[in-house]
C-alpha positions as CSV (number, residue, x, y, z in Angstrom):
1,M,8.3,25.0,-43.3
2,G,9.7,21.2,-43.6
3,G,7.7,18.4,-42.9
4,L,9.6,17.4,-39.9
5,H,9.6,20.7,-38.5
6,K,5.7,20.8,-38.5
7,L,5.7,17.1,-37.1
8,V,7.8,19.3,-34.2
9,L,5.5,22.1,-33.9
10,S,2.4,19.8,-33.7
11,V,4.1,17.8,-31.2
12,L,4.8,20.7,-29.1
13,V,1.3,21.8,-29.2
14,A,-0.1,18.4,-28.6
15,V,2.2,18.0,-25.7
16,S,1.2,21.5,-23.8
17,T,-2.0,20.7,-24.9
18,L,-2.1,17.0,-22.7
19,L,0.7,18.9,-19.9
20,A,-2.6,21.1,-19.4
21,L,-5.2,18.3,-18.7
22,P,-5.9,16.6,-15.6
23,V,-4.6,12.8,-15.7
24,S,-4.8,10.0,-13.1
25,A,-1.7,10.2,-11.1
26,F,-2.1,6.6,-9.7
27,A,-2.5,2.8,-11.4
28,F,-4.2,2.2,-7.7
29,S,-6.1,4.6,-5.3
30,D,-8.3,4.1,-2.8
31,D,-9.6,6.7,-0.5
32,F,-12.9,5.1,1.0
33,E,-14.5,8.1,0.1
34,D,-17.1,5.9,-1.8
35,G,-18.1,4.1,1.6
36,N,-17.0,0.9,0.9
37,T,-14.0,-1.9,0.9
38,E,-15.4,-2.7,-2.7
39,G,-12.1,-4.7,-4.0
40,W,-10.6,-5.9,-1.0
41,L,-10.3,-9.2,0.8
42,Q,-12.0,-9.5,4.3
43,T,-10.7,-12.6,6.0
44,I,-11.6,-13.4,9.6
45,V,-10.5,-15.7,12.4
46,A,-13.2,-16.3,14.5
47,G,-13.8,-15.2,17.9
48,G,-14.6,-12.2,19.5
49,V,-16.3,-9.4,18.2
50,G,-14.9,-7.9,15.3
51,S,-15.8,-5.7,11.9
52,C,-14.1,-4.3,9.0
53,G,-15.7,-0.9,6.4
54,V,-15.2,2.4,6.1
55,E,-16.1,5.3,9.0
56,S,-15.0,8.7,9.6
57,H,-11.7,8.8,11.3
58,N,-9.3,12.1,12.2
59,G,-11.1,14.1,9.9
60,S,-11.4,11.4,6.8
61,Q,-13.3,8.8,5.0
62,M,-11.1,5.4,6.0
63,G,-10.8,2.1,6.2
64,F,-10.8,0.1,9.0
65,C,-10.6,-3.4,10.7
66,K,-11.5,-3.7,14.9
67,Q,-11.5,-6.8,17.0
68,I,-12.1,-7.0,20.6
69,G,-11.1,-10.6,22.5
70,S,-9.7,-13.3,21.0
71,G,-10.0,-13.5,17.0
72,Q,-8.6,-11.4,14.0
73,Q,-10.1,-9.4,11.5
74,A,-8.6,-8.0,8.2
75,L,-8.8,-6.8,4.5
76,S,-6.4,-7.4,2.3
77,I,-5.3,-6.6,-1.8
78,D,-2.8,-7.8,-4.6
79,F,-0.6,-5.9,-6.7
80,T,1.4,-7.2,-9.8
81,Y,5.2,-6.8,-8.3
82,S,7.2,-4.4,-9.8
83,P,10.3,-3.1,-7.8
84,A,10.3,0.2,-8.9
85,E,6.6,1.0,-8.2
86,I,5.9,2.9,-5.2
87,L,3.2,1.7,-2.3
88,S,2.1,4.3,-0.4
89,F,-0.5,4.5,2.8
90,D,-2.1,6.3,5.4
91,M,-2.0,4.5,8.5
92,H,-3.4,4.6,12.6
93,A,-2.9,1.5,14.2
94,Q,-4.5,1.0,18.3
95,S,-3.6,-1.5,20.6
96,I,-5.1,-1.8,23.9
97,P,-4.6,-4.4,26.7
98,E,-6.7,-5.7,29.2
99,C,-5.2,-7.1,32.5
100,S,-6.8,-9.0,35.6
101,T,-5.2,-10.7,38.3
102,G,-2.2,-10.2,37.0
103,L,-2.6,-11.2,33.6
104,C,-3.1,-9.6,30.5
105,A,-4.7,-9.7,27.6
106,H,-2.9,-8.4,24.6
107,A,-3.3,-7.0,20.7
108,R,-1.4,-6.0,17.7
109,S,-2.5,-3.9,14.8
110,G,-1.2,-3.0,11.5
111,I,-0.1,-4.3,8.2
112,A,1.6,-7.1,6.7
113,V,3.3,-6.3,3.5
114,S,3.9,-10.2,1.7
115,F,5.6,-11.2,-1.8
116,L,4.2,-13.9,-3.7
117,T,5.0,-16.3,-6.3
118,G,2.5,-16.3,-9.7
119,L,1.3,-19.7,-7.7
120,N,0.8,-17.4,-4.5
121,I,3.4,-19.5,-2.4
122,P,4.8,-17.1,0.0
123,L,8.0,-16.1,-0.1
124,G,8.8,-13.2,2.9
125,T,6.7,-11.3,4.9
126,V,7.5,-7.6,6.6
127,G,5.2,-6.4,8.8
128,L,4.2,-2.7,10.8
129,Y,2.6,-3.1,14.2
130,Q,1.1,-1.5,17.2
131,V,1.8,-3.8,19.7
132,T,0.8,-4.2,23.9
133,D,3.3,-6.0,24.4
134,L,6.5,-7.2,22.1
135,S,6.2,-10.9,22.5
136,W,3.2,-10.2,20.3
137,L,5.4,-8.9,17.5
138,P,6.0,-11.2,14.8
139,A,8.8,-12.0,14.1
140,N,11.1,-9.6,10.9
141,S,8.4,-7.3,12.1
142,Y,8.3,-3.8,13.0
143,A,6.8,-2.1,16.3
144,I,5.3,1.7,15.7
145,D,3.5,3.9,17.5
146,D,-0.2,5.0,17.7
147,V,-0.4,7.8,16.2
148,Q,-1.4,8.0,12.6
149,H,2.0,8.3,9.8
150,N,1.9,8.6,5.9
151,Y,3.8,5.0,5.4
152,N,5.7,4.9,1.7
153,G,8.7,3.1,-0.2
154,T,8.9,0.9,-3.2
155,F,7.7,-2.3,-3.9
156,A,12.0,-3.4,-3.8
157,S,12.2,-1.3,-0.4
158,F,9.4,-3.6,1.0
159,A,11.2,-6.7,0.0
160,S,14.2,-6.0,1.1
161,L,12.4,-5.2,4.7
162,A,11.0,-8.7,4.1
163,G,14.5,-10.4,3.7
164,L,14.5,-10.7,0.0
165,D,16.3,-9.6,-3.3
166,P,14.3,-7.3,-5.0
167,A,15.6,-8.7,-8.1
168,N,14.4,-12.3,-7.8
169,S,12.3,-13.0,-10.6
170,A,9.9,-15.5,-8.4
171,I,8.3,-12.4,-6.9
172,A,4.8,-12.2,-8.9
173,K,2.7,-10.4,-6.0
174,L,3.1,-7.9,-3.8
175,S,0.2,-8.3,-1.0
176,I,-0.7,-5.9,1.8
177,R,-2.8,-6.7,4.9
178,F,-4.4,-4.6,7.4
179,Q,-5.4,-6.7,10.2
180,A,-6.0,-6.0,13.9
181,T,-5.8,-9.4,16.0
182,A,-7.1,-9.3,19.7
183,S,-7.2,-11.8,22.4
184,T,-8.7,-13.1,25.7
185,S,-7.0,-14.1,29.0
186,F,-7.3,-17.0,31.2
187,F,-10.1,-14.4,33.5
188,G,-11.9,-13.3,30.4
189,S,-10.1,-9.8,30.1
190,Q,-10.1,-9.2,26.3
191,S,-7.8,-6.7,24.4
192,L,-8.8,-4.4,21.7
193,A,-6.8,-3.8,18.4
194,N,-8.2,-1.2,15.7
195,V,-6.5,-0.3,12.5
196,W,-7.7,2.5,10.5
197,F,-6.3,3.2,6.9
198,D,-6.4,5.7,4.1
199,N,-5.3,6.9,0.8
200,V,-3.5,3.4,-0.6
201,N,-2.1,4.7,-3.7
202,V,0.4,3.1,-6.0
203,P,1.0,6.0,-8.4
204,E,1.5,5.3,-12.4
205,P,4.8,6.4,-13.9
206,D,5.2,10.4,-14.7
207,T,3.4,10.9,-17.7
208,S,4.5,14.1,-18.5
209,A,8.1,12.8,-18.5
210,L,7.1,9.8,-20.8
211,V,6.1,12.5,-23.3
212,L,8.8,14.8,-22.9
213,A,11.2,12.0,-23.8
214,G,9.3,11.2,-27.0
215,L,9.5,14.8,-27.4
216,A,13.6,14.9,-27.1
217,V,13.5,11.7,-29.7
218,I,12.0,13.8,-31.8
219,A,14.3,17.1,-31.4
220,V,17.1,14.5,-32.2
221,A,15.3,13.5,-35.6
222,A,14.9,17.4,-36.4
223,R,18.6,18.3,-35.9
224,R,19.8,15.2,-37.7
225,P,21.2,16.4,-41.3
226,R,19.6,15.2,-44.4
227,S,21.6,12.4,-46.7
228,V,22.6,14.1,-49.7
229,S,21.8,11.4,-52.6
């Protein structure tokens, strides 16, 4: 058997072995089963009562941020921007108003997906929020319901929703920020905002496809006729 054919056979064996092995499917993944929010940045707008952490919700360990009365609780994390990368997450946003003598305290909960330069200068943001009143929906944001869903899309698709050209070379980072924002009315009524999130994933490229692509190159080489000296 020729040396090149032996190489192809060896690669075939290696590929079959590799594809049988469990490999990491994600460049980033957090299902919060470890019970903490390590790696996430918590930010607080003082006021009211609020917290962020991990708790059991809808049958799973989920990250959360909660706020009662004026203020905001948020957890955020940044990723290097790559248009073809995919962002996926489960989210349940819940906002509850409180009204008294005709005045209501409103609330907003959900996620902001922002795009930044290498110097962390904001270029654009798109929001997905469950709000108690549409006046609480920020610019370039979309109202969602209060049912848990999976949300996913390429970084490029989120950039487009933020009003940006996905190919803009100035975009260096994608930042996600789960946040709960509530308020207190003139008469002391306090609204409530909760957001739970889980399975925050950025999948890696398909390892199998990359390996098979490399095998195809070798197969072409195997079919190439030898030069005659």
